[in-house]
C-alpha positions as CSV (number, residue, x, y, z in Angstrom):
1,M,81.9,79.5,160.6
2,L,85.1,78.5,162.4
3,R,85.0,75.6,164.9
4,V,87.8,74.8,167.2
5,A,88.3,71.9,169.6
6,L,90.4,71.6,172.8
7,L,92.7,68.6,172.8
8,D,94.5,66.7,175.5
9,P,98.3,66.8,175.5
10,A,100.3,63.6,175.1
11,D,102.5,64.4,178.1
12,G,99.7,65.4,180.5
13,G,101.2,68.9,181.2
14,V,100.0,72.5,180.6
15,D,102.2,75.3,179.5
16,T,102.3,78.5,181.4
17,L,102.0,81.0,178.6
18,P,102.7,84.7,178.2
19,M,99.7,86.7,179.1
20,A,99.1,87.8,175.5
21,T,99.0,84.2,174.4
22,K,96.7,83.2,177.2
23,A,94.3,86.0,176.2
24,M,94.3,84.8,172.7
25,A,93.6,81.2,173.8
26,R,90.6,82.5,175.9
27,R,89.2,84.3,172.9
28,I,89.5,81.1,170.8
29,G,88.2,78.8,173.5
30,R,88.5,78.1,177.2
31,L,92.0,77.0,178.1
32,Q,91.4,73.9,180.2
33,P,93.8,72.3,182.7
34,D,94.7,69.6,180.2
35,T,94.8,71.6,177.0
36,A,97.8,71.5,174.7
37,C,96.6,73.1,171.5
38,I,93.6,74.0,169.5
39,R,92.5,72.2,166.4
40,V,90.9,74.1,163.5
41,K,88.0,72.1,162.1
42,R,86.7,74.6,159.5
43,G,87.9,77.9,158.2
44,A,91.3,79.2,157.6
45,A,91.0,82.9,158.3
46,V,92.9,82.6,161.6
47,G,94.6,79.4,160.8
48,L,98.2,80.7,161.0
49,A,97.5,82.3,164.4
50,I,96.0,79.2,165.8
51,V,98.8,77.0,164.4
52,F,101.3,79.4,166.1
53,L,99.4,79.1,169.3
54,C,99.4,75.3,169.1
55,A,103.1,75.3,168.6
56,L,103.6,77.5,171.6
57,L,101.5,75.3,173.7
58,S,103.0,72.0,172.7
59,A,106.7,72.9,172.4
60,C,107.6,76.1,174.3
61,G,107.0,77.7,177.6
62,T,107.2,76.5,181.2
63,E,105.0,73.6,182.2
64,A,102.6,74.4,185.1
65,A,103.5,72.8,188.4
66,R,101.5,69.8,189.5
67,A,101.6,67.8,192.7
68,S,104.8,65.7,192.9
69,G,104.8,62.1,193.8
70,A,103.9,58.9,192.0
71,S,100.1,59.2,192.0
72,G,99.7,61.8,189.4
73,A,96.7,60.4,187.4
74,T,93.1,61.1,188.4
75,A,91.0,58.1,189.0
76,V,87.6,57.9,187.2
77,S,84.6,57.4,189.5
78,R,82.5,54.4,188.7
79,G,79.4,56.0,190.4
80,A,76.4,57.5,188.8
81,V,77.0,59.4,185.6
82,R,75.1,62.6,185.2
83,T,73.6,62.9,181.7
84,T,72.7,66.2,180.2
85,V,71.7,65.4,176.6
86,P,68.2,63.8,176.5
87,S,67.5,60.8,174.3
88,S,64.7,60.5,171.8
89,P,63.6,58.2,169.0
90,A,65.8,58.4,165.9
91,S,64.8,61.1,163.4
92,P,64.5,60.1,159.7
93,A,67.8,61.8,159.0
94,F,69.6,59.9,161.8
95,R,68.0,56.6,160.7
96,A,69.2,57.1,157.2
97,R,72.7,57.8,158.5
98,A,72.6,54.7,160.6
99,D,71.6,52.6,157.6
100,A,74.6,54.1,155.6
101,V,76.9,53.4,158.5
102,Q,75.8,49.8,159.0
103,R,76.3,49.1,155.2
104,A,79.8,50.6,155.3
105,V,80.7,48.7,158.4
106,R,79.4,45.4,157.1
107,A,81.2,45.9,153.8
108,A,84.5,46.3,155.7
109,G,83.7,43.7,158.3
110,V,82.3,44.3,161.7
111,P,85.5,45.0,163.8
112,A,86.2,42.6,166.7
113,P,86.6,44.2,170.1
114,P,90.3,44.7,170.8
115,S,92.0,42.4,173.3
116,G,94.2,43.3,176.2
117,I,94.4,46.1,178.7
118,F,94.6,49.7,177.4
119,L,96.2,52.6,179.2
120,Y,94.1,55.7,179.0
121,S,96.4,57.8,181.2
122,S,99.8,59.2,180.3
123,R,102.8,57.0,180.7
124,T,104.4,59.9,182.6
125,P,101.5,61.0,184.9
126,G,101.8,64.5,186.2
127,L,104.8,65.4,184.1
128,A,105.7,69.0,184.5
129,F,108.8,71.2,184.4
130,D,110.0,74.4,186.2
131,T,111.7,76.0,183.2
132,T,111.7,76.0,179.4
133,E,115.2,74.7,179.4
134,Q,114.2,71.6,181.4
135,K,111.3,70.8,179.0
136,L,113.6,71.3,175.9
137,A,116.2,68.9,177.4
138,W,113.5,66.3,178.0
139,S,111.9,66.7,174.6
140,A,115.3,66.4,172.9
141,G,116.4,63.3,174.8
142,Q,119.1,65.3,176.6
143,V,118.5,63.3,179.9
144,V,121.5,61.6,181.6
145,L,122.0,59.7,184.8
146,A,124.3,61.3,187.4
147,P,127.6,59.5,187.9
148,G,127.4,56.8,190.7
149,I,123.6,56.7,190.8
150,Q,122.3,53.5,192.4
151,L,119.2,52.0,190.7
152,E,117.0,49.4,192.3
153,A,116.4,46.0,190.8
154,A,113.3,45.8,188.7
155,G,111.8,42.4,189.7
156,D,108.2,41.5,189.7
157,S,105.1,43.4,190.8
158,H,101.3,43.5,190.0
159,L,98.6,45.7,188.7
160,D,95.8,46.3,191.2
161,F,92.4,47.2,189.8
162,A,89.5,49.0,191.5
163,D,87.3,45.8,191.4
164,G,89.8,44.0,193.7
165,S,91.5,41.9,191.0
166,S,95.2,42.0,190.2
167,L,97.6,41.0,187.5
168,P,101.2,39.9,188.0
169,V,103.7,41.8,185.8
170,N,107.4,42.2,185.2
171,V,108.7,45.6,186.1
172,L,110.7,47.5,183.5
173,G,114.1,48.6,184.6
174,A,114.6,52.2,185.5
175,R,116.9,52.9,182.6
176,T,114.5,51.2,180.1
177,A,111.4,52.9,181.4
178,L,113.0,56.3,181.3
179,A,114.6,55.8,177.9
180,G,111.2,54.9,176.5
181,Q,109.6,58.2,177.5
182,V,112.2,60.9,176.8
183,G,111.9,62.7,173.5
184,S,114.3,62.3,170.6
185,T,113.7,65.5,168.5
186,P,115.9,68.5,169.3
187,S,114.1,71.8,168.7
188,N,114.8,75.4,169.2
189,C,112.3,77.5,171.0
190,R,112.4,81.3,171.6
191,G,116.0,81.3,170.6
192,L,117.0,78.5,173.0
193,A,118.8,75.6,171.5
194,A,117.7,72.2,173.0
195,A,121.2,70.7,172.5
196,A,122.6,73.3,175.0
197,Y,120.6,71.9,177.9
198,T,120.8,68.7,179.9
199,L,118.5,67.2,182.5
200,T,120.4,65.1,185.1
201,V,118.6,62.4,187.0
202,T,120.1,62.0,190.5
203,S,118.0,59.2,192.0
204,A,115.2,56.7,191.2
205,S,112.9,54.7,193.4
206,L,110.1,52.2,192.6
207,R,106.7,53.4,193.7
208,T,103.2,53.2,192.3
209,A,100.9,55.4,190.2
210,D,97.2,55.6,189.9
211,V,96.0,55.4,186.3
212,V,92.9,54.8,184.2
213,T,92.7,51.7,182.0
214,S,90.2,49.9,179.9
215,R,89.5,47.8,183.0
216,G,88.9,50.9,185.1
217,P,91.1,52.7,187.7
218,A,94.3,50.8,188.5
219,T,97.4,51.2,190.7
220,V,100.5,50.2,188.8
221,P,104.3,50.1,189.5
222,A,106.1,53.3,188.4
223,W,109.6,54.8,188.7
224,S,109.9,58.1,190.5
225,F,113.0,60.0,189.3
226,T,114.4,63.1,190.8
227,A,116.4,65.5,188.6
228,K,118.8,68.3,189.4
229,G,117.1,71.6,189.5
230,L,113.6,70.1,189.2
231,S,111.2,70.7,192.1
232,R,109.0,67.6,191.5
233,S,109.5,64.0,190.6
234,I,109.3,62.6,187.1
235,V,107.0,59.6,187.3
236,V,107.3,56.9,184.6
237,I,105.0,53.8,184.4
238,A,107.2,50.7,184.9
239,V,105.0,48.3,182.8
240,S,105.7,47.5,179.2
241,N,103.4,48.6,176.3
242,E,102.7,44.9,175.7
243,V,100.9,44.7,179.1
244,L,99.4,48.2,179.2
245,K,98.8,48.9,175.6
246,P,98.5,52.3,174.0
247,R,94.9,53.5,173.7
248,F,93.1,51.7,170.9
249,A,92.8,53.8,167.7
250,P,90.1,52.2,165.4
251,V,90.1,52.8,161.7
252,P,86.9,54.1,160.0
253,P,85.4,52.0,157.3
254,P,86.3,53.2,153.8
255,G,83.7,55.0,151.7
256,L,81.6,56.4,154.5
257,A,80.5,60.0,153.8
258,E,81.0,62.8,156.3
259,L,78.3,63.3,159.0
260,P,75.5,65.4,157.5
261,L,74.6,68.7,159.0
262,G,72.0,68.4,161.8
263,L,73.6,65.3,163.2
264,L,76.1,64.9,166.0
265,G,79.0,62.5,166.7
266,V,80.2,60.6,169.7
267,D,83.7,60.3,171.0
268,D,83.5,58.0,174.0
269,L,81.4,55.1,175.2
270,T,81.4,55.7,178.9
271,R,79.5,52.6,180.2
272,V,77.3,49.7,179.2
273,E,74.8,48.5,181.8
274,G,72.3,45.9,180.5
275,N,70.1,47.7,178.1
276,T,71.6,51.1,178.8
277,L,74.5,52.8,176.9
278,I,76.1,56.0,178.2
279,F,78.3,58.0,175.9
280,N,79.6,61.5,175.2
281,V,77.9,63.6,172.5
282,L,80.0,66.2,170.7
283,Y,78.4,69.5,169.8
284,G,79.1,73.1,169.1
285,G,78.2,76.2,171.1
286,C,75.8,77.3,168.3
287,E,73.9,74.1,168.3
288,T,70.7,73.8,170.4
289,D,67.9,71.3,171.0
290,L,70.3,68.4,171.4
291,H,69.1,64.8,171.4
292,A,70.9,61.4,171.6
293,H,69.8,58.6,169.3
294,V,70.4,54.9,168.8
295,V,69.4,52.6,166.0
296,E,69.6,48.8,166.6
297,F,70.6,46.1,164.1
298,D,71.2,42.4,164.6
299,D,75.0,42.7,164.8
300,M,75.5,46.3,165.9
301,V,73.9,49.4,167.3
302,V,74.7,52.9,165.9
303,V,74.8,55.8,168.3
304,G,75.0,59.6,167.8
305,G,72.8,62.6,168.1
306,S,71.1,65.5,166.4
307,Y,70.5,69.2,166.9
308,G,67.8,71.7,166.0
309,P,68.0,75.3,164.7
310,R,71.3,77.1,165.4
311,R,71.3,80.1,167.7
312,A,70.4,83.3,166.0
313,D,73.2,85.3,167.5
314,T,76.6,85.4,165.9
315,C,78.7,82.5,167.1
316,G,81.9,83.3,165.3
317,L,84.4,80.9,167.0
318,D,82.4,77.7,167.8
319,V,84.1,75.7,170.5
320,E,83.3,72.0,170.5
321,H,81.8,70.7,173.7
322,R,81.0,67.2,175.0
323,S,78.2,66.1,177.3
324,A,77.0,62.7,178.5
325,A,73.9,61.0,177.1
326,S,72.1,57.8,177.9
327,V,70.0,55.7,175.5
328,T,68.0,52.5,176.3
329,L,68.1,49.5,173.9
330,A,65.2,47.3,173.2
331,T,67.2,44.3,174.2
332,P,70.6,43.9,176.1
333,L,73.6,44.7,174.0
334,G,75.1,41.2,174.2
335,D,78.0,40.8,171.8
336,R,76.8,43.5,169.3
337,A,79.2,46.2,168.4
338,V,78.5,49.8,169.4
339,I,79.3,52.0,166.3
340,S,79.7,55.7,166.1
341,A,77.3,57.4,163.6
342,A,80.0,60.0,162.8
343,T,82.9,57.8,161.9
344,G,81.7,54.2,161.7
345,V,84.3,53.0,164.2
346,R,83.6,50.6,167.0
347,L,83.4,52.3,170.4
348,I,85.0,50.5,173.4
349,P,83.7,51.1,176.9
350,L,86.0,53.2,179.1
């Protein structure tokens, strides 16, 4: 059976594809607003077709229009989270997996929680282009400042968080912020040579953008650029990577076997509230009777899920889904690590 998964793009945009390509995408899996390509997890029968589609989505085509302005990111609500996957006591199979995970994690050393503030949004929120030529120029680094353009001084500003706290920061200069986000790899697409196109920036102003961070929603300084022939602004976060760090990418412990059939993985730890953990369970469209599980140890808790018999009908292309689940610990989490049963990595609350 072939399973595919929908991925988020690095630049936050969506390509407007030819109708035939869109139809193919819908046959493989629902084309969501923040979808850049489709990842083949198992099976190679249609691998070339999917790789071709992924290339079209990530490199070619016209990006769909999004609202212009500096507030392109969507804030995450901190209200009640609706959970759809019920929890139940760990099955023998899940408990055996949890035991294997905790041994592998301890052998490698229980990872310490990462320090700093991590940016979960794109550094170019709402980035979108009107034409393929504009996107090619951006991706190839063919972006220039118009002669005589006046740029504001950078200066100091602050990050404002939803809880009312703030953090003073130095603002990146407009040139520095822009140069850090444009591409550097010329590529040809549908017979168009990237080197033949240039995107000319005609003005820049310092505004703010709403983003999502490891400390929750935040309003941050951002440069808003206008470019010749582009109907919307290009917004670039004006805070360095040292302050707003790239999203944490944990490394799985060595020697951990793949997740056995019948068990489910987790991709995000949404919230920790006292004895309650809320996370997203990953599952396929053919998998039914879903349950979330947790096994507690002195220095960690292992979370994941399981599924029952697969559907009797022919699933064919199995699109990966994610749904929220909530589990209750016997005692508050404290400083224990939350570990994914699938990968053995430490999960950090969003």
